[in-house]
C-alpha positions in Angstrom: 104.0 111.5 105.2 103.5 107.9 105.6 101.6 106.7 102.0 101.2 102.9 103.2 99.6 103.9 106.6 97.2 106.3 104.6 96.5 102.6 102.7 95.9 101.1 105.6 93.8 103.5 107.1 91.3 103.1 103.9 90.9 99.5 104.5 90.3 99.8 108.4 87.5 102.3 108.0 86.1 101.1 104.2 87.2 104.3 102.7 88.0 104.2 99.0 90.0 106.3 96.9 90.9 107.3 93.2 94.6 107.0 92.0 95.0 108.6 88.4 97.9 106.8 86.5 100.2 109.4 84.5 102.8 107.9 81.8 105.5 110.1 81.4 106.1 108.7 78.0 103.1 110.7 77.2 103.7 113.9 79.0 105.7 116.7 78.5 107.0 119.1 81.4 105.2 122.1 80.2 101.7 119.9 79.9 102.1 118.7 83.8 100.3 122.0 85.2 97.3 121.6 82.7 97.1 117.7 83.5 97.4 118.7 87.4 94.0 120.7 86.8 92.5 117.9 85.2 93.3 115.6 88.2 91.8 117.7 90.7 88.9 118.1 88.5 88.4 114.3 88.5 88.7 114.4 92.3 91.5 111.8 92.9 93.3 111.2 96.0 96.4 110.2 94.5 99.1 110.4 91.6 100.8 107.3 90.3 103.3 108.1 88.1 105.2 105.2 85.5 105.8 104.3 82.1 107.5 101.5 80.0 110.1 103.5 77.9 111.3 106.5 79.7 114.2 108.0 80.2 115.7 108.5 83.7 116.3 112.4 83.2 112.7 112.9 81.7 111.0 110.8 84.6 112.5 112.9 87.3 111.5 116.3 85.3 107.9 114.8 85.5 107.9 113.9 89.2 109.5 117.1 90.1 106.9 119.3 88.1 104.2 117.2 89.5 105.4 117.9 93.1 105.4 121.5 92.4 101.8 122.1 90.9 99.8 119.4 93.1 99.2 118.6 96.7 98.6 115.3 96.1 100.8 112.5 97.0 102.9 111.3 93.8 103.6 107.6 94.1 105.8 106.1 91.4 104.8 103.1 89.8 108.0 101.9 88.5 108.3 100.2 85.0 111.8 100.2 85.2 115.0 100.4 87.8 115.5 104.0 85.6 112.2 105.2 87.1 113.0 106.3 90.7 113.0 110.0 92.3 113.6 111.2 95.6 110.8 113.9 95.0 108.3 111.3 95.0 106.4 110.6 98.5 106.6 106.9 98.1 107.4 103.9 95.5 105.3 100.5 95.0 108.1 98.1 95.2 106.6 95.6 92.5 107.1 91.8 92.3 105.5 90.5 89.4 104.2 87.3 91.3 101.8 86.2 88.8 104.8 85.7 86.5 107.5 82.9 86.6 110.3 85.1 85.3 113.0 86.0 87.9 114.1 89.1 86.9 110.6 90.6 87.6 110.3 88.5 90.6 113.9 89.6 92.2 116.1 90.6 89.7 115.2 94.1 89.3 114.2 94.7 93.0 118.0 94.0 94.0 119.1 96.5 91.3 116.9 99.1 92.6 117.2 98.5 96.4 120.7 99.9 97.1 119.4 103.2 95.5 116.4 103.3 97.4 118.1 103.0 100.6 120.7 105.6 99.9 117.8 108.4 98.9 115.1 107.0 102.0 112.4 106.9 99.7 109.3 105.1 101.1 109.0 101.6 99.6 105.8 99.5 99.7 106.3 95.7 99.0 103.7 95.2 96.5 102.7 92.0 95.2 101.6 92.8 91.0 99.2 90.3 89.7 98.8 90.8 85.8 95.1 89.5 84.6 94.0 88.5 81.2 92.1 91.0 79.5 91.6 90.3 76.2 94.9 91.3 74.3 98.5 91.4 74.9 100.0 94.1 77.3 103.0 96.1 77.4 103.5 94.7 81.0 103.1 91.0 79.5 105.0 91.6 76.5 108.2 93.4 78.1 108.2 90.8 81.3 107.8 87.9 79.0 105.2 86.5 81.3 101.5 85.2 80.9 98.8 86.6 82.9 96.7 84.5 84.9 93.2 83.7 83.0 90.2 85.7 83.6 88.2 82.6 84.7 90.7 81.1 87.1 89.5 82.9 89.9 91.0 80.0 92.5 94.7 80.8 91.0 94.5 84.3 91.3 93.1 83.7 95.0 96.0 81.8 95.6 98.5 84.1 94.2 97.5 87.0 96.2 97.3 84.5 99.5 101.1 83.8 98.7 102.0 87.4 98.2 100.3 88.4 101.5 102.0 85.2 103.3 105.5 86.4 101.7 105.1 89.4 103.5 103.8 92.1 100.3 102.0 94.9 102.3 99.8 95.2 99.2 98.4 93.0 96.2 97.6 94.9 93.0 95.3 93.3 90.4 96.2 94.7 86.9 94.2 94.0 83.6 97.0 96.4 81.8 97.2 99.4 80.3 94.5 100.2 77.9 93.1 97.2 78.5 89.8 95.6 76.8 88.4 94.5 79.8 89.0 95.1 83.6 89.8 92.8 86.2 86.5 90.6 86.6 84.6 91.8 89.6 84.0 88.2 91.0 87.7 87.9 91.2 88.2 91.5 93.2 85.1 89.9 95.7 87.2 86.5 96.1 90.5 88.2 96.9 89.4 91.1 99.1 87.2 88.3 101.0 90.3 86.5 102.4 93.4 89.5 102.3 94.2 91.5 105.2 96.2 93.9 103.4 95.0 96.7 101.0 94.0 95.9 97.7 94.7 98.0 94.5 93.1 97.2 91.0 93.6 98.9 87.8 93.8 98.7 83.9 90.6 98.7 81.5 88.5 101.4 84.0 86.7 103.2 81.4 84.3 105.4 83.7 82.9 106.3 87.0 80.5 103.5 87.3 83.2 100.8 86.7 84.9 102.7 89.5 82.1 102.5 91.9 81.5 98.8 90.9 85.4 97.9 91.7 85.2 99.9 95.0 82.0 97.7 95.7 83.7 94.7 95.0 86.4 95.2 97.5 89.2 97.2 95.9 90.4 100.0 98.5 92.2 102.0 95.6 91.1 102.0 91.6 93.5 103.5 89.4 92.7 104.8 86.1 95.1 105.8 83.4 94.1 105.3 79.7 90.7 106.7 80.3 91.9 109.6 82.1 94.0 110.3 79.4 91.5 110.1 76.8 89.3 112.6 78.7 86.8 110.7 80.3 87.3 112.0 83.6 
């Protein structure tokens, strides 16, 4: 299975996809089967899995259980270098290009690279852009970086273009877990217009109407996390 080829196909054929983000910090292995049923009911296309504080062993157990009970691709959306499992189908190899902290631009990636090469997991180079959403997110706090202001569409576009020119295969616009506001549609539209690579958008998505609006603005994949946990889907 080549996950990136699927992402490219989505963009090329103007198809849209939904990913459910599972935070292992909030999920017990015994709850995975029930959660997968909810994911299937939501008609998701992908399962993203990742959190901020999870232990390595627990993370691996959750990924293994998700693979056992679901036919959907399981893609790691890592919160740390501890969140790696050869049981996953792919890993988004994130570089926080909206920030200026070298640890999250290249430092953590250097730590993870030998492990990823050894286990042979598909890695998808991803330019990760954090966008202001109304309050401080876990990503902002942990990485000690500031998000791009919501009204600075030009800056967000320039950052996305830089990511593409640097060779990233995806751009991920993120408002943050539990965001008060999602990424502005005008920002998504502007970036979509100028990108040649797939675009993922997540954070602050609370209902299906928002998903449709974000798809229509140009996102190839919309990611839903907190709203799914709260039973909105």
